RODO-2510 file (C-alpha; in nm, 4 decimals, decimal comma):
residues 223
     n   res          X          Y          Z
     1     m     5,5602     5,7142     6,5736
     2     r     5,5596     5,5578     6,9195
     3     f     5,8740     5,5773     7,1443
     4     p     5,9409     5,3209     7,4143
     5     l     5,8740     5,4316     7,7712
     6     t     6,2395     5,3619     7,8640
     7     l     6,3569     5,6064     7,6049
     8     k     6,1132     5,8751     7,7179
     9     v     6,2247     5,8446     8,0750
    10     s     6,5935     5,8475     7,9778
    11     l     6,5410     6,1597     7,7759
    12     w     6,3691     6,3305     8,0692
    13     l     6,6581     6,2270     8,2933
    14     l     6,9084     6,3697     8,0430
    15     l     6,7210     6,6985     8,0229
    16     n     6,6954     6,7195     8,4010
    17     l     7,0783     6,6596     8,4416
    18     l     7,1476     6,9253     8,1685
    19     l     6,9345     7,1664     8,3642
    20     l     7,1309     7,0957     8,6870
    21     a     7,4559     7,1536     8,4887
    22     l     7,3242     7,4806     8,3581
    23     i     7,2333     7,6013     8,7006
    24     g     7,5789     7,5078     8,8329
    25     g     7,7471     7,6872     8,5443
    26     c     7,5403     7,9981     8,6018
    27     w     7,6370     8,0007     8,9709
    28     l     8,0046     7,9714     8,8779
    29     l     7,9721     8,2605     8,6316
    30     r     7,8030     8,4777     8,8901
    31     t     8,0436     8,4033     9,1712
    32     g     8,3507     8,4221     8,9525
    33     g     8,2862     8,7732     8,8160
    34     d     8,5393     8,8636     8,5465
    35     n     8,7133     8,5236     8,5940
    36     g     8,4142     8,3408     8,4439
    37     i     8,4078     7,9645     8,4822
    38     s     8,7613     7,8805     8,6115
    39     w     8,9380     7,7627     8,9203
    40     h     8,9600     8,1166     9,0305
    41     a     8,5830     8,1430     9,0315
    42     l     8,5572     7,9126     9,3334
    43     v     8,7407     8,1618     9,5527
    44     a     8,6570     8,4936     9,3880
    45     g     8,3061     8,5135     9,5219
    46     p     8,1416     8,4537     9,8568
    47     s     8,2886     8,0929     9,8725
    48     g     8,6322     8,2482     9,9142
    49     r     8,5503     8,4521    10,2198
    50     s     8,6451     8,1633    10,4535
    51     v     9,0045     8,1539    10,3205
    52     q     9,0168     8,5340    10,3219
    53     a     8,9191     8,5301    10,6864
    54     l     9,1691     8,2566    10,7652
    55     a     9,4492     8,4514    10,5984
    56     e     9,3561     8,7864    10,7733
    57     v     9,3141     8,6321    11,1180
    58     t     9,6425     8,4375    11,0887
    59     t     9,8570     8,7279    10,9519
    60     s     9,7053     8,9548    11,2148
    61     e     9,8259     8,7144    11,4788
    62     l    10,1676     8,7006    11,3217
    63     r    10,2056     9,0738    11,3447
    64     f    10,2151     9,0504    11,7202
    65     l    10,4516     8,7550    11,7448
    66     p    10,8328     8,7315    11,7265
    67     r    10,9676     8,6403    11,3911
    68     g    11,1062     8,3097    11,5249
    69     t    10,7590     8,1803    11,6233
    70     w    10,5971     8,2247    11,2787
    71     d    10,6732     7,8688    11,1650
    72     a    10,5163     7,7101    11,4722
    73     t    10,2089     7,9330    11,4405
    74     l    10,1525     7,8604    11,0776
    75     e    10,2096     7,4919    11,1360
    76     r     9,9444     7,4917    11,4083
    77     v     9,6914     7,6647    11,1811
    78     a     9,7742     7,4277    10,8988
    79     k     9,7170     7,1196    11,1164
    80     e     9,3830     7,2617    11,2301
    81     n     9,2697     7,2826    10,8718
    82     d     9,4456     6,9717    10,7374
    83     v     9,6487     7,1714    10,4815
    84     q     9,9946     7,3244    10,4394
    85     i    10,0400     7,7055    10,4830
    86     a    10,3228     7,9470    10,4111
    87     f    10,3629     8,3174    10,4143
    88     y    10,5608     8,4819    10,1316
    89     g    10,7082     8,8340    10,1251
    90     r    10,9419     8,9658     9,8585
    91     n    11,1202     8,6350     9,8079
    92     l    10,8950     8,3859     9,6342
    93     f    11,1528     8,1087     9,6553
    94     e    11,1700     8,1023    10,0306
    95     p    10,8735     8,1764    10,2664
    96     m    10,8927     8,4066    10,5661
    97     g    10,7121     8,1412    10,7642
    98     g    10,5519     7,8009    10,7221
    99     d    10,6136     7,5432    10,4548
   100     v    10,4206     7,4345    10,1369
   101     g    10,7232     7,2912     9,9588
   102     e    10,8556     7,4656     9,6428
   103     l    10,5976     7,6829     9,4650
   104     p    10,5249     7,5620     9,1085
   105     e    10,6723     7,7860     8,8510
   106     s    10,3371     7,8770     8,7026
   107     v    10,2073     7,9900     9,0417
   108     r    10,5253     8,1842     9,1197
   109     d    10,5216     8,3660     8,7800
   110     r    10,1531     8,4616     8,8270
   111     l    10,2181     8,6048     9,1728
   112     t    10,5225     8,8042     9,0519
   113     t    10,3101     8,9488     8,7740
   114     l    10,0230     9,0280     9,0106
   115     r    10,2604     9,2094     9,2502
   116     r    10,4166     9,4235     8,9799
   117     s    10,0700     9,5054     8,8324
   118     a     9,9518     9,6128     9,1736
   119     l    10,2468     9,8444     9,2170
   120     a    10,1983     9,9937     8,8652
   121     a     9,8269    10,0427     8,9166
   122     t     9,8806    10,2463     9,2282
   123     g    10,1579    10,4676     9,0889
   124     g    10,4484    10,2668     9,2266
   125     a    10,7425    10,1797     9,0078
   126     p    10,6849     9,8437     8,8402
   127     g    11,0361     9,7357     8,9221
   128     a    11,0520     9,8655     9,2774
   129     d    10,9803     9,5278     9,4270
   130     r    11,1785     9,3307     9,1716
   131     g    11,4750     9,1726     9,3428
   132     p    11,7096     8,9167     9,2078
   133     a    11,5084     8,6350     9,3663
   134     d    11,2081     8,7461     9,1661
   135     l    11,3888     8,7432     8,8336
   136     g    11,4849     8,3775     8,8114
   137     g    11,6694     8,1432     9,0344
   138     p    11,6591     8,0759     9,4112
   139     p    11,8245     8,3168     9,6469
   140     g    12,1996     8,2693     9,6899
   141     r    12,4890     8,4262     9,8785
   142     d    12,4772     8,7462     9,6643
   143     r    12,1029     8,7793     9,6739
   144     p    11,9432     9,0107     9,9271
   145     p    11,7120     8,8393    10,1807
   146     g    11,3350     8,8852    10,1617
   147     r    11,1498     9,1531    10,3555
   148     d    11,1557     9,0467    10,7217
   149     g    10,9019     9,2957    10,8561
   150     p    10,5667     9,1989    10,9978
   151     p    10,2831     9,0920    10,7692
   152     p    10,0664     9,3851    10,6432
   153     a     9,7429     9,4701    10,8002
   154     p     9,4449     9,2973    10,6305
   155     p     9,3227     9,4904    10,3242
   156     r     9,0062     9,6964    10,3506
   157     p     8,6913     9,5722    10,1598
   158     a     8,7478     9,8310     9,8843
   159     e     9,0843     9,6682     9,8070
   160     a     8,9537     9,3107     9,8046
   161     q     8,9233     9,2773     9,4230
   162     d     9,1460     9,0119     9,2771
   163     q     9,2842     8,9236     9,6244
   164     r     9,2161     8,5491     9,5969
   165     l     9,3431     8,3051     9,3393
   166     l     9,3174     7,9286     9,2992
   167     f     9,5560     7,7068     9,0988
   168     h     9,5618     7,3415     9,0283
   169     t     9,8907     7,1613     8,9507
   170     g     9,9265     6,8082     8,8240
   171     e    10,2833     6,7267     8,9421
   172     p    10,2615     6,7209     9,2233
   173     s     9,8831     6,7084     9,2292
   174     a     9,7620     6,9838     9,4600
   175     y     9,5370     7,2887     9,4787
   176     w     9,7008     7,6195     9,5743
   177     v     9,4807     7,8866     9,7242
   178     v     9,6581     8,2307     9,7406
   179     v     9,5321     8,5339     9,9350
   180     s     9,7083     8,8566     9,8311
   181     l     9,7698     9,1006    10,1178
   182     g     9,9068     9,4495    10,1051
   183     g     9,7860     9,8118    10,1071
   184     p     9,7890    10,0500     9,8136
   185     g    10,1321    10,1403     9,6853
   186     r    10,3231     9,8748     9,8768
   187     p    10,4497     9,5351     9,7668
   188     r    10,2063     9,2432     9,7911
   189     d    10,2552     8,9609    10,0353
   190     f    10,0941     8,6214     9,9783
   191     f     9,9292     8,3762    10,2123
   192     v     9,9607     8,0471    10,0379
   193     i     9,7553     7,7397    10,1236
   194     r     9,8498     7,4031     9,9729
   195     v     9,5347     7,1744     9,9622
   196     p     9,6073     6,7999     9,8918
   197     s     9,2598     6,7040     9,7508
   198     l     8,9522     6,8388     9,5884
   199     w     8,7284     6,7237     9,8707
   200     r     8,9525     6,9032    10,1227
   201     l     8,9412     7,2115     9,9082
   202     l     8,5562     7,2104     9,9024
   203     a     8,5518     7,1684    10,2822
   204     l     8,7958     7,4659    10,3278
   205     l     8,5709     7,6751    10,1046
   206     d     8,2624     7,5618    10,2897
   207     l     8,1257     7,4098     9,9647
   208     d     8,1106     7,0432    10,0701
   209     i     7,7418     7,0843    10,1622
   210     l     7,6801     7,2030     9,7951
   211     l     7,8446     6,8920     9,6667
   212     w     7,6212     6,6729     9,8758
   213     l     7,3161     6,8603     9,7585
   214     a     7,4292     6,8190     9,4010
   215     l     7,4792     6,4420     9,4473
   216     a     7,1376     6,4250     9,6100
   217     a     6,9780     6,5988     9,3192
   218     v     7,1350     6,3620     9,0768
   219     v     7,0227     6,0528     9,2756
   220     c     6,6696     6,1980     9,2933
   221     s     6,6721     6,2624     8,9194
   222     i     6,7763     5,9022     8,8535
   223     l     6,5042     5,7691     9,0854
***
């Protein structure tokens, strides 16, 4: 049985594209570690080091600045990277500096769980960091303010596991990159980056060149 040449070429193109997809999936699996293929995989591996460095450098700068200048500093860094940035302490309803709008409920719940798990894993009391603002509802007159001390020193490499998370929300559509900061046995603070688009996210993670290479591979396959 003879097959038309067009069909043969189309099948070879399909196999080549499947091979490219397989290579991309294997890369995500390798970089994502235990997260597997997920949004978190994009920041869990080497591609997340750029945002880790951004968070560490910025929070190190904040530690030596008066509390009243944090908003201006974070706004400057945000404009340089074309994103929105905020720094959260104990109170996940109101940032200690910067502005990313209101945190989506799914993101806030995950960060609260992460903070309590970190305390429990290091022998701290799971409820030690649980304030009224963490338990539901924005801070009010009777709610204690968030921790107003300086940001923690950047974590050591041995503490860097599960320090970076990536979320995507539909309404409003945005990507949320979170870098968790804090030493063993102390509450976690969060450096939150709100990214407006996927292309800006890839540029922030230094992955835009990989996207161009993928598009070039597809074009070459079609040719």
